One Martini backbone bead per residue (centre of mass of N, CA, C, O) as a GRO file, in nm:
protein
  500
    1UNK     BB    1  -2.128   1.989   1.326
    2UNK     BB    2  -2.229   1.970   1.635
    3UNK     BB    3  -2.095   1.983   1.941
    4UNK     BB    4  -2.273   1.754   2.068
    5UNK     BB    5  -2.197   1.544   1.844
    6UNK     BB    6  -1.892   1.539   1.894
    7UNK     BB    7  -1.905   1.446   2.184
    8UNK     BB    8  -2.060   1.182   2.141
    9UNK     BB    9  -1.843   1.054   1.949
   10UNK     BB   10  -1.612   1.065   2.152
   11UNK     BB   11  -1.743   0.884   2.366
   12UNK     BB   12  -1.789   0.639   2.183
   13UNK     BB   13  -1.499   0.598   2.091
   14UNK     BB   14  -1.373   0.564   2.374
   15UNK     BB   15  -1.556   0.320   2.463
   16UNK     BB   16  -1.458   0.130   2.239
   17UNK     BB   17  -1.153   0.137   2.306
   18UNK     BB   18  -1.187   0.033   2.594
   19UNK     BB   19  -1.323  -0.244   2.506
   20UNK     BB   20  -1.026  -0.319   2.361
   21UNK     BB   21  -0.791  -0.203   2.581
   22UNK     BB   22  -0.801   0.121   2.539
   23UNK     BB   23  -0.692   0.443   2.594
   24UNK     BB   24  -0.819   0.784   2.557
   25UNK     BB   25  -0.601   1.056   2.600
   26UNK     BB   26  -0.275   1.169   2.489
   27UNK     BB   27  -0.263   1.083   2.198
   28UNK     BB   28  -0.453   1.077   1.976
   29UNK     BB   29  -0.626   1.279   1.731
   30UNK     BB   30  -0.953   1.347   1.592
   31UNK     BB   31  -0.853   1.521   1.289
   32UNK     BB   32  -0.971   1.341   1.069
   33UNK     BB   33  -1.130   1.329   0.791
   34UNK     BB   34  -1.289   1.155   0.569
   35UNK     BB   35  -1.135   1.275   0.322
   36UNK     BB   36  -0.865   1.234   0.441
   37UNK     BB   37  -0.885   0.927   0.464
   38UNK     BB   38  -0.917   0.888   0.158
   39UNK     BB   39  -0.648   1.033   0.078
   40UNK     BB   40  -0.459   0.845   0.217
   41UNK     BB   41  -0.534   0.585   0.060
   42UNK     BB   42  -0.493   0.702  -0.226
   43UNK     BB   43  -0.191   0.788  -0.197
   44UNK     BB   44  -0.095   0.510  -0.134
   45UNK     BB   45  -0.194   0.380  -0.391
   46UNK     BB   46  -0.110   0.548  -0.631
   47UNK     BB   47  -0.149   0.550  -0.959
   48UNK     BB   48   0.106   0.689  -1.058
   49UNK     BB   49   0.322   0.511  -0.923
   50UNK     BB   50   0.229   0.238  -1.039
   51UNK     BB   51   0.198   0.305  -1.338
   52UNK     BB   52   0.468   0.456  -1.413
   53UNK     BB   53   0.649   0.200  -1.321
   54UNK     BB   54   0.488  -0.041  -1.515
   55UNK     BB   55   0.401   0.018  -1.805
   56UNK     BB   56   0.633  -0.062  -1.998
   57UNK     BB   57   0.664  -0.357  -1.898
   58UNK     BB   58   0.375  -0.458  -1.958
   59UNK     BB   59   0.354  -0.374  -2.253
   60UNK     BB   60   0.616  -0.546  -2.339
   61UNK     BB   61   0.481  -0.829  -2.253
   62UNK     BB   62   0.137  -0.796  -2.361
   63UNK     BB   63   0.031  -0.552  -2.455
   64UNK     BB   64  -0.273  -0.388  -2.458
   65UNK     BB   65  -0.435  -0.604  -2.273
   66UNK     BB   66  -0.293  -0.530  -1.994
   67UNK     BB   67  -0.520  -0.333  -1.894
   68UNK     BB   68  -0.722  -0.556  -1.775
   69UNK     BB   69  -0.559  -0.603  -1.504
   70UNK     BB   70  -0.693  -0.368  -1.345
   71UNK     BB   71  -0.976  -0.483  -1.334
   72UNK     BB   72  -0.923  -0.746  -1.195
   73UNK     BB   73  -0.774  -0.632  -0.934
   74UNK     BB   74  -1.013  -0.454  -0.841
   75UNK     BB   75  -1.211  -0.679  -0.777
   76UNK     BB   76  -1.041  -0.835  -0.580
   77UNK     BB   77  -0.980  -0.603  -0.380
   78UNK     BB   78  -1.276  -0.545  -0.300
   79UNK     BB   79  -1.308  -0.802  -0.127
   80UNK     BB   80  -1.095  -0.726   0.071
   81UNK     BB   81  -1.221  -0.453   0.166
   82UNK     BB   82  -1.481  -0.585   0.287
   83UNK     BB   83  -1.331  -0.738   0.512
   84UNK     BB   84  -1.183  -0.504   0.639
   85UNK     BB   85  -1.430  -0.336   0.706
   86UNK     BB   86  -1.546  -0.538   0.914
   87UNK     BB   87  -1.301  -0.548   1.104
   88UNK     BB   88  -1.257  -0.236   1.160
   89UNK     BB   89  -1.543  -0.200   1.278
   90UNK     BB   90  -1.465  -0.388   1.526
   91UNK     BB   91  -1.138  -0.277   1.505
   92UNK     BB   92  -1.058   0.059   1.569
   93UNK     BB   93  -0.726   0.031   1.538
   94UNK     BB   94  -0.409   0.102   1.542
   95UNK     BB   95  -0.222  -0.072   1.261
   96UNK     BB   96  -0.418  -0.284   1.144
   97UNK     BB   97  -0.317  -0.598   1.072
   98UNK     BB   98  -0.217  -0.661   1.351
   99UNK     BB   99  -0.471  -0.621   1.544
  100UNK     BB  100  -0.655  -0.800   1.369
  101UNK     BB  101  -0.494  -1.065   1.406
  102UNK     BB  102  -0.496  -1.076   1.702
  103UNK     BB  103  -0.813  -1.097   1.746
  104UNK     BB  104  -0.873  -1.332   1.534
  105UNK     BB  105  -0.629  -1.528   1.648
  106UNK     BB  106  -0.327  -1.416   1.762
  107UNK     BB  107  -0.003  -1.366   1.854
  108UNK     BB  108   0.172  -1.509   1.641
  109UNK     BB  109   0.017  -1.408   1.391
  110UNK     BB  110   0.059  -1.107   1.463
  111UNK     BB  111   0.367  -1.104   1.458
  112UNK     BB  112   0.405  -1.199   1.159
  113UNK     BB  113   0.233  -0.982   1.021
  114UNK     BB  114   0.389  -0.737   1.134
  115UNK     BB  115   0.661  -0.808   1.023
  116UNK     BB  116   0.603  -0.837   0.725
  117UNK     BB  117   0.478  -0.556   0.693
  118UNK     BB  118   0.709  -0.377   0.777
  119UNK     BB  119   0.909  -0.471   0.561
  120UNK     BB  120   0.721  -0.400   0.317
  121UNK     BB  121   0.710  -0.094   0.380
  122UNK     BB  122   1.008  -0.034   0.352
  123UNK     BB  123   1.031  -0.119   0.056
  124UNK     BB  124   0.814   0.068  -0.053
  125UNK     BB  125   0.923   0.339   0.037
  126UNK     BB  126   1.192   0.310  -0.121
  127UNK     BB  127   1.076   0.276  -0.398
  128UNK     BB  128   0.917   0.550  -0.424
  129UNK     BB  129   1.165   0.734  -0.366
  130UNK     BB  130   1.331   0.627  -0.606
  131UNK     BB  131   1.104   0.677  -0.829
  132UNK     BB  132   1.094   1.000  -0.790
  133UNK     BB  133   1.372   1.110  -0.891
  134UNK     BB  134   1.330   1.140  -1.213
  135UNK     BB  135   1.099   1.353  -1.186
  136UNK     BB  136   1.265   1.565  -1.047
  137UNK     BB  137   1.465   1.600  -1.277
  138UNK     BB  138   1.249   1.683  -1.499
  139UNK     BB  139   1.178   1.956  -1.384
  140UNK     BB  140   1.499   2.045  -1.465
  141UNK     BB  141   1.616   1.876  -1.710
  142UNK     BB  142   1.746   1.614  -1.591
  143UNK     BB  143   2.004   1.368  -1.500
  144UNK     BB  144   2.062   1.079  -1.303
  145UNK     BB  145   2.256   0.924  -1.112
  146UNK     BB  146   2.298   0.717  -0.846
  147UNK     BB  147   2.366   0.928  -0.638
  148UNK     BB  148   2.143   1.135  -0.711
  149UNK     BB  149   1.897   0.940  -0.660
  150UNK     BB  150   1.958   0.902  -0.367
  151UNK     BB  151   1.944   1.205  -0.267
  152UNK     BB  152   1.658   1.251  -0.360
  153UNK     BB  153   1.522   1.025  -0.203
  154UNK     BB  154   1.605   1.137   0.074
  155UNK     BB  155   1.454   1.395   0.054
  156UNK     BB  156   1.169   1.285   0.040
  157UNK     BB  157   1.184   1.161   0.319
  158UNK     BB  158   1.220   1.422   0.477
  159UNK     BB  159   0.960   1.555   0.396
  160UNK     BB  160   0.763   1.333   0.499
  161UNK     BB  161   0.855   1.342   0.797
  162UNK     BB  162   0.783   1.636   0.854
  163UNK     BB  163   0.482   1.616   0.789
  164UNK     BB  164   0.424   1.393   1.006
  165UNK     BB  165   0.531   1.565   1.262
  166UNK     BB  166   0.279   1.785   1.241
  167UNK     BB  167   0.035   1.585   1.220
  168UNK     BB  168  -0.283   1.505   1.140
  169UNK     BB  169  -0.377   1.755   0.999
  170UNK     BB  170  -0.141   1.769   0.800
  171UNK     BB  171  -0.168   1.492   0.683
  172UNK     BB  172  -0.454   1.537   0.567
  173UNK     BB  173  -0.367   1.772   0.384
  174UNK     BB  174  -0.141   1.620   0.225
  175UNK     BB  175  -0.342   1.413   0.111
  176UNK     BB  176  -0.525   1.607  -0.037
  177UNK     BB  177  -0.314   1.722  -0.227
  178UNK     BB  178  -0.244   1.455  -0.350
  179UNK     BB  179  -0.518   1.392  -0.469
  180UNK     BB  180  -0.511   1.637  -0.663
  181UNK     BB  181  -0.253   1.551  -0.812
  182UNK     BB  182  -0.355   1.273  -0.905
  183UNK     BB  183  -0.599   1.375  -1.067
  184UNK     BB  184  -0.438   1.539  -1.260
  185UNK     BB  185  -0.223   1.304  -1.338
  186UNK     BB  186  -0.475   1.121  -1.450
  187UNK     BB  187  -0.740   1.254  -1.551
  188UNK     BB  188  -0.628   1.489  -1.720
  189UNK     BB  189  -0.426   1.326  -1.889
  190UNK     BB  190  -0.623   1.101  -1.983
  191UNK     BB  191  -0.838   1.277  -2.105
  192UNK     BB  192  -0.649   1.418  -2.317
  193UNK     BB  193  -0.552   1.167  -2.464
  194UNK     BB  194  -0.836   1.068  -2.554
  195UNK     BB  195  -0.909   1.334  -2.715
  196UNK     BB  196  -0.591   1.408  -2.858
  197UNK     BB  197  -0.391   1.123  -2.845
  198UNK     BB  198  -0.520   0.910  -3.016
  199UNK     BB  199  -0.406   0.620  -3.226
  200UNK     BB  200  -0.641   0.413  -3.151
  201UNK     BB  201  -0.852   0.180  -3.146
  202UNK     BB  202  -1.027  -0.013  -2.917
  203UNK     BB  203  -0.953  -0.293  -3.040
  204UNK     BB  204  -0.655  -0.309  -2.931
  205UNK     BB  205  -0.731  -0.426  -2.641
  206UNK     BB  206  -0.762  -0.725  -2.813
  207UNK     BB  207  -0.455  -0.683  -2.933
  208UNK     BB  208  -0.120  -0.799  -2.893
  209UNK     BB  209   0.071  -0.772  -3.153
  210UNK     BB  210   0.254  -1.036  -3.080
  211UNK     BB  211   0.295  -0.990  -2.786
  212UNK     BB  212   0.397  -1.284  -2.597
  213UNK     BB  213   0.386  -1.550  -2.769
  214UNK     BB  214   0.700  -1.644  -2.678
  215UNK     BB  215   0.646  -1.700  -2.401
  216UNK     BB  216   0.639  -1.851  -2.109
  217UNK     BB  217   0.325  -1.998  -2.153
  218UNK     BB  218   0.260  -1.790  -2.335
  219UNK     BB  219   0.033  -1.553  -2.322
  220UNK     BB  220  -0.062  -1.613  -2.039
  221UNK     BB  221   0.223  -1.566  -1.913
  222UNK     BB  222   0.250  -1.273  -2.006
  223UNK     BB  223  -0.004  -1.161  -1.864
  224UNK     BB  224   0.073  -1.234  -1.579
  225UNK     BB  225   0.320  -1.051  -1.572
  226UNK     BB  226   0.161  -0.786  -1.653
  227UNK     BB  227  -0.042  -0.798  -1.402
  228UNK     BB  228   0.128  -0.653  -1.188
  229UNK     BB  229   0.016  -0.369  -1.230
  230UNK     BB  230  -0.252  -0.439  -1.071
  231UNK     BB  231  -0.121  -0.541  -0.801
  232UNK     BB  232   0.028  -0.258  -0.745
  233UNK     BB  233  -0.236  -0.053  -0.749
  234UNK     BB  234  -0.444  -0.190  -0.496
  235UNK     BB  235  -0.296  -0.068  -0.243
  236UNK     BB  236  -0.409   0.135   0.061
  237UNK     BB  237  -0.683   0.088   0.216
  238UNK     BB  238  -0.557   0.006   0.493
  239UNK     BB  239  -0.470   0.295   0.584
  240UNK     BB  240  -0.741   0.377   0.696
  241UNK     BB  241  -0.704   0.182   0.949
  242UNK     BB  242  -0.430   0.283   1.074
  243UNK     BB  243  -0.609   0.567   1.157
  244UNK     BB  244  -0.861   0.502   1.349
  245UNK     BB  245  -0.773   0.698   1.608
  246UNK     BB  246  -0.807   0.983   1.389
  247UNK     BB  247  -1.120   0.921   1.363
  248UNK     BB  248  -1.446   0.972   1.361
  249UNK     BB  249  -1.633   0.706   1.357
  250UNK     BB  250  -1.474   0.440   1.243
  251UNK     BB  251  -1.680   0.210   1.212
  252UNK     BB  252  -1.820   0.371   0.971
  253UNK     BB  253  -1.597   0.536   0.792
  254UNK     BB  254  -1.368   0.347   0.712
  255UNK     BB  255  -1.512   0.147   0.526
  256UNK     BB  256  -1.605   0.375   0.332
  257UNK     BB  257  -1.320   0.472   0.260
  258UNK     BB  258  -1.215   0.215   0.132
  259UNK     BB  259  -1.414   0.217  -0.104
  260UNK     BB  260  -1.357   0.496  -0.210
  261UNK     BB  261  -1.061   0.448  -0.281
  262UNK     BB  262  -1.133   0.237  -0.505
  263UNK     BB  263  -1.308   0.403  -0.674
  264UNK     BB  264  -1.108   0.640  -0.741
  265UNK     BB  265  -0.855   0.464  -0.806
  266UNK     BB  266  -0.978   0.294  -1.030
  267UNK     BB  267  -1.052   0.516  -1.219
  268UNK     BB  268  -0.777   0.650  -1.257
  269UNK     BB  269  -0.608   0.409  -1.337
  270UNK     BB  270  -0.783   0.317  -1.588
  271UNK     BB  271  -0.772   0.576  -1.745
  272UNK     BB  272  -0.463   0.596  -1.768
  273UNK     BB  273  -0.399   0.324  -1.908
  274UNK     BB  274  -0.595   0.334  -2.150
  275UNK     BB  275  -0.487   0.609  -2.265
  276UNK     BB  276  -0.200   0.526  -2.301
  277UNK     BB  277  -0.235   0.298  -2.494
  278UNK     BB  278  -0.391   0.454  -2.720
  279UNK     BB  279  -0.123   0.662  -2.749
  280UNK     BB  280   0.068   0.462  -2.848
  281UNK     BB  281   0.224   0.426  -3.152
  282UNK     BB  282   0.457   0.188  -3.075
  283UNK     BB  283   0.469  -0.121  -2.947
  284UNK     BB  284   0.728  -0.257  -3.052
  285UNK     BB  285   0.922  -0.037  -2.934
  286UNK     BB  286   0.862  -0.121  -2.636
  287UNK     BB  287   0.925  -0.429  -2.654
  288UNK     BB  288   1.230  -0.380  -2.755
  289UNK     BB  289   1.341  -0.092  -2.606
  290UNK     BB  290   1.352   0.161  -2.785
  291UNK     BB  291   1.120   0.247  -2.590
  292UNK     BB  292   1.161   0.318  -2.241
  293UNK     BB  293   0.960   0.601  -2.223
  294UNK     BB  294   0.652   0.648  -2.314
  295UNK     BB  295   0.541   0.859  -2.123
  296UNK     BB  296   0.745   1.082  -2.160
  297UNK     BB  297   0.684   1.111  -2.470
  298UNK     BB  298   0.382   1.180  -2.447
  299UNK     BB  299   0.414   1.431  -2.262
  300UNK     BB  300   0.592   1.595  -2.440
  301UNK     BB  301   0.393   1.605  -2.687
  302UNK     BB  302   0.130   1.713  -2.528
  303UNK     BB  303   0.287   1.966  -2.333
  304UNK     BB  304   0.560   2.069  -2.368
  305UNK     BB  305   0.621   2.357  -2.206
  306UNK     BB  306   0.455   2.219  -1.941
  307UNK     BB  307   0.608   1.961  -1.851
  308UNK     BB  308   0.741   2.044  -1.578
  309UNK     BB  309   0.465   2.080  -1.440
  310UNK     BB  310   0.370   1.790  -1.469
  311UNK     BB  311   0.613   1.672  -1.307
  312UNK     BB  312   0.543   1.822  -1.040
  313UNK     BB  313   0.272   1.678  -0.989
  314UNK     BB  314   0.406   1.398  -0.970
  315UNK     BB  315   0.585   1.466  -0.730
  316UNK     BB  316   0.372   1.527  -0.529
  317UNK     BB  317   0.243   1.247  -0.536
  318UNK     BB  318   0.493   1.092  -0.440
  319UNK     BB  319   0.517   1.240  -0.164
  320UNK     BB  320   0.238   1.167  -0.068
  321UNK     BB  321   0.283   0.868  -0.065
  322UNK     BB  322   0.520   0.852   0.133
  323UNK     BB  323   0.361   0.982   0.367
  324UNK     BB  324   0.133   0.762   0.388
  325UNK     BB  325   0.325   0.517   0.427
  326UNK     BB  326   0.462   0.622   0.684
  327UNK     BB  327   0.215   0.644   0.855
  328UNK     BB  328   0.142   0.343   0.848
  329UNK     BB  329   0.408   0.234   0.964
  330UNK     BB  330   0.408   0.391   1.236
  331UNK     BB  331   0.135   0.271   1.344
  332UNK     BB  332   0.235  -0.022   1.346
  333UNK     BB  333   0.479   0.016   1.531
  334UNK     BB  334   0.317   0.142   1.763
  335UNK     BB  335   0.117  -0.091   1.817
  336UNK     BB  336   0.340  -0.309   1.880
  337UNK     BB  337   0.472  -0.139   2.109
  338UNK     BB  338   0.219  -0.095   2.293
  339UNK     BB  339   0.221  -0.434   2.328
  340UNK     BB  340   0.540  -0.522   2.353
  341UNK     BB  341   0.655  -0.667   2.065
  342UNK     BB  342   0.921  -0.491   2.057
  343UNK     BB  343   1.208  -0.368   2.039
  344UNK     BB  344   1.189  -0.092   2.211
  345UNK     BB  345   0.884  -0.025   2.294
  346UNK     BB  346   0.893   0.219   2.481
  347UNK     BB  347   1.011   0.414   2.269
  348UNK     BB  348   0.805   0.352   2.019
  349UNK     BB  349   0.548   0.453   2.212
  350UNK     BB  350   0.600   0.733   2.192
  351UNK     BB  351   0.496   1.078   2.234
  352UNK     BB  352   0.409   1.372   2.099
  353UNK     BB  353   0.239   1.602   2.285
  354UNK     BB  354   0.194   1.832   2.072
  355UNK     BB  355   0.126   1.641   1.796
  356UNK     BB  356   0.028   1.348   1.830
  357UNK     BB  357   0.290   1.155   1.771
  358UNK     BB  358   0.498   0.880   1.691
  359UNK     BB  359   0.816   0.971   1.671
  360UNK     BB  360   0.988   0.710   1.676
  361UNK     BB  361   0.821   0.561   1.463
  362UNK     BB  362   0.876   0.763   1.241
  363UNK     BB  363   1.180   0.747   1.230
  364UNK     BB  364   1.179   0.442   1.150
  365UNK     BB  365   1.004   0.501   0.882
  366UNK     BB  366   1.264   0.663   0.762
  367UNK     BB  367   1.551   0.516   0.817
  368UNK     BB  368   1.512   0.234   0.686
  369UNK     BB  369   1.453   0.322   0.390
  370UNK     BB  370   1.725   0.503   0.380
  371UNK     BB  371   1.905   0.257   0.401
  372UNK     BB  372   1.821   0.110   0.146
  373UNK     BB  373   1.889   0.335  -0.054
  374UNK     BB  374   2.189   0.360   0.025
  375UNK     BB  375   2.271   0.051  -0.025
  376UNK     BB  376   2.241   0.054  -0.339
  377UNK     BB  377   2.539   0.155  -0.396
  378UNK     BB  378   2.650  -0.140  -0.296
  379UNK     BB  379   2.356  -0.318  -0.324
  380UNK     BB  380   2.139  -0.360  -0.566
  381UNK     BB  381   1.984  -0.627  -0.475
  382UNK     BB  382   1.871  -0.514  -0.216
  383UNK     BB  383   1.666  -0.327  -0.339
  384UNK     BB  384   1.523  -0.538  -0.514
  385UNK     BB  385   1.430  -0.718  -0.290
  386UNK     BB  386   1.268  -0.507  -0.121
  387UNK     BB  387   1.082  -0.424  -0.340
  388UNK     BB  388   0.956  -0.700  -0.404
  389UNK     BB  389   0.859  -0.754  -0.105
  390UNK     BB  390   0.661  -0.526  -0.078
  391UNK     BB  391   0.429  -0.666  -0.234
  392UNK     BB  392   0.417  -0.959  -0.120
  393UNK     BB  393   0.389  -0.876   0.181
  394UNK     BB  394   0.117  -0.729   0.154
  395UNK     BB  395  -0.044  -0.976   0.049
  396UNK     BB  396   0.020  -1.159   0.287
  397UNK     BB  397  -0.108  -0.972   0.502
  398UNK     BB  398  -0.386  -0.979   0.389
  399UNK     BB  399  -0.427  -1.296   0.388
  400UNK     BB  400  -0.406  -1.323   0.704
  401UNK     BB  401  -0.663  -1.164   0.761
  402UNK     BB  402  -0.860  -1.330   0.587
  403UNK     BB  403  -0.808  -1.602   0.717
  404UNK     BB  404  -0.874  -1.516   1.012
  405UNK     BB  405  -1.168  -1.445   0.952
  406UNK     BB  406  -1.260  -1.720   0.855
  407UNK     BB  407  -1.188  -1.874   1.105
  408UNK     BB  408  -1.358  -1.709   1.303
  409UNK     BB  409  -1.627  -1.779   1.180
  410UNK     BB  410  -1.615  -2.089   1.219
  411UNK     BB  411  -1.577  -2.032   1.546
  412UNK     BB  412  -1.811  -1.773   1.588
  413UNK     BB  413  -1.790  -1.504   1.473
  414UNK     BB  414  -1.966  -1.180   1.555
  415UNK     BB  415  -1.996  -0.910   1.421
  416UNK     BB  416  -2.025  -0.554   1.583
  417UNK     BB  417  -2.018  -0.350   1.376
  418UNK     BB  418  -2.147  -0.105   1.143
  419UNK     BB  419  -2.008  -0.311   0.949
  420UNK     BB  420  -2.177  -0.573   0.761
  421UNK     BB  421  -2.220  -0.866   0.552
  422UNK     BB  422  -2.365  -1.103   0.643
  423UNK     BB  423  -2.464  -1.328   0.407
  424UNK     BB  424  -2.181  -1.249   0.241
  425UNK     BB  425  -1.933  -1.325   0.407
  426UNK     BB  426  -1.831  -1.605   0.291
  427UNK     BB  427  -1.803  -1.538  -0.009
  428UNK     BB  428  -1.620  -1.293   0.018
  429UNK     BB  429  -1.395  -1.429   0.185
  430UNK     BB  430  -1.319  -1.650  -0.022
  431UNK     BB  431  -1.254  -1.474  -0.259
  432UNK     BB  432  -1.033  -1.310  -0.126
  433UNK     BB  433  -0.849  -1.557  -0.069
  434UNK     BB  434  -0.812  -1.658  -0.355
  435UNK     BB  435  -0.704  -1.401  -0.478
  436UNK     BB  436  -0.453  -1.377  -0.296
  437UNK     BB  437  -0.315  -1.635  -0.368
  438UNK     BB  438  -0.282  -1.573  -0.668
  439UNK     BB  439  -0.117  -1.320  -0.638
  440UNK     BB  440   0.126  -1.440  -0.488
  441UNK     BB  441   0.205  -1.647  -0.699
  442UNK     BB  442   0.248  -1.442  -0.930
  443UNK     BB  443   0.471  -1.269  -0.791
  444UNK     BB  444   0.666  -1.527  -0.726
  445UNK     BB  445   0.708  -1.620  -0.992
  446UNK     BB  446   0.958  -1.750  -1.184
  447UNK     BB  447   1.129  -1.538  -1.412
  448UNK     BB  448   1.302  -1.459  -1.673
  449UNK     BB  449   1.596  -1.223  -1.665
  450UNK     BB  450   1.912  -1.303  -1.749
  451UNK     BB  451   2.062  -1.350  -1.442
  452UNK     BB  452   1.978  -1.614  -1.343
  453UNK     BB  453   1.865  -1.806  -1.085
  454UNK     BB  454   1.906  -1.597  -0.857
  455UNK     BB  455   1.734  -1.372  -0.993
  456UNK     BB  456   1.471  -1.546  -1.044
  457UNK     BB  457   1.470  -1.632  -0.705
  458UNK     BB  458   1.498  -1.375  -0.514
  459UNK     BB  459   1.198  -1.337  -0.403
  460UNK     BB  460   1.171  -1.611  -0.270
  461UNK     BB  461   1.429  -1.595  -0.089
  462UNK     BB  462   1.338  -1.335   0.061
  463UNK     BB  463   1.068  -1.444   0.177
  464UNK     BB  464   1.200  -1.673   0.342
  465UNK     BB  465   1.387  -1.500   0.510
  466UNK     BB  466   1.183  -1.312   0.650
  467UNK     BB  467   1.010  -1.534   0.783
  468UNK     BB  468   1.237  -1.679   0.936
  469UNK     BB  469   1.342  -1.442   1.107
  470UNK     BB  470   1.073  -1.389   1.250
  471UNK     BB  471   1.025  -1.670   1.367
  472UNK     BB  472   1.289  -1.700   1.530
  473UNK     BB  473   1.260  -1.444   1.702
  474UNK     BB  474   0.985  -1.508   1.832
  475UNK     BB  475   1.081  -1.785   1.973
  476UNK     BB  476   1.343  -1.671   2.120
  477UNK     BB  477   1.196  -1.404   2.260
  478UNK     BB  478   0.885  -1.411   2.315
  479UNK     BB  479   0.727  -1.165   2.197
  480UNK     BB  480   0.424  -1.280   2.195
  481UNK     BB  481   0.415  -1.259   2.534
  482UNK     BB  482   0.383  -0.973   2.546
  483UNK     BB  483   0.182  -0.812   2.715
  484UNK     BB  484  -0.199  -0.745   2.770
  485UNK     BB  485  -0.329  -0.764   2.522
  486UNK     BB  486  -0.568  -0.880   2.356
  487UNK     BB  487  -0.632  -1.227   2.218
  488UNK     BB  488  -0.829  -1.435   2.040
  489UNK     BB  489  -1.150  -1.302   2.097
  490UNK     BB  490  -1.359  -1.320   1.858
  491UNK     BB  491  -1.452  -1.653   1.923
  492UNK     BB  492  -1.364  -1.600   2.235
  493UNK     BB  493  -1.184  -1.596   2.487
  494UNK     BB  494  -0.952  -1.430   2.630
  495UNK     BB  495  -0.599  -1.426   2.575
  496UNK     BB  496  -0.345  -1.460   2.785
  497UNK     BB  497  -0.047  -1.450   2.892
  498UNK     BB  498   0.185  -1.638   3.002
  499UNK     BB  499   0.373  -1.715   3.241
  500UNK     BB  500   0.738  -1.622   3.301
   0.00000   0.00000   0.00000
């Protein structure tokens, strides 16, 4: 791109940001490329982290047909991505769901969405860090106890934080390396298993092998439980919009990056899951728990002497995923702090002038997940609760944006970004809303765990507690009234905070 074109884009981006109430001066630098933005969303989505964490559980619940859950979830999330693309094109501001909710609906809605999403990201970062530890141990041929798992998880958080502190350019590079590792870990492994490790005919994908027939609600109930693997696999595309102030021409490029993230991520995740299902020799052994780690066994058999190298590639993918998650969380915290919405907003909105990153927000996005991981040594249920809320909170956050967009349309919102849905706006928006509601209900649905009613309803109780704490704090502190950033102006006049 010629220098004058870059200058013209910079001027246009700065003018758009100014029209939304923010100045572009010494904060973020637009150093992220289009493919860096795609890589950020892809590594946040992380097919490896999602699939490897859930594969054995889902296969054991519903048998081979559980693979189709990833296709269903991909279609549903694509509708959500289309709505997000139109919204971010109109409001290309750092922070994602919080500023979008603020402009589409208002201050209270934005506060609650921001709060829910921050807590969800803390849980998700902790979960991925904790999940990375066994793969790190596999590189060295070891097995970790609880203490060792926590130490390794904390180490991955330190690495991710250091990478984020080095600035947008390094973040973009780290995400690109993660994309390559993910593709090796999913496409290469998946392709190899399809060509040389397949144990079954394709028809097995339509035969549950008797697995799940005795589940509560019959096989449909079993498949719904197994379908969580798909729901866990396809969020991350919103991270493309979290860094909208760090990419040139975000109104056009970020919506395209969101769709590209799902195209590549969907292909990689589906290839990996379908190839793994076809390569598992004994489904009954997985369902009974006799084979607790079918992926590990398959990779050992397939790659033998180079197994540690394969595990290293997977570790790189996990660390890249943590880095992208932390970047998204820090931009959300910064965005809320910049608008004065958080306790300690002045400190959390500060920037490292040399690296052009919100350093205090980054520390927050590292320390809180680290605390959750460390707390697991004392309260195992605390980690379980936070990890569980990580997924449902993200889907609730998505749904709040989708609902806000539909409400704004009904009230007269006319999107003015470079990506618009046009005549498809209402159908896409409604389908995205219905899909999100179904996903949230399915994730929250209490299923027998064998640990009693408290464990069965832990996720519901955690979700109610998180929402209640956020709501009470918001009302008690009047946090939603702080700052002067515009709110609720998508479909009408800008609403300013009432005098206090």
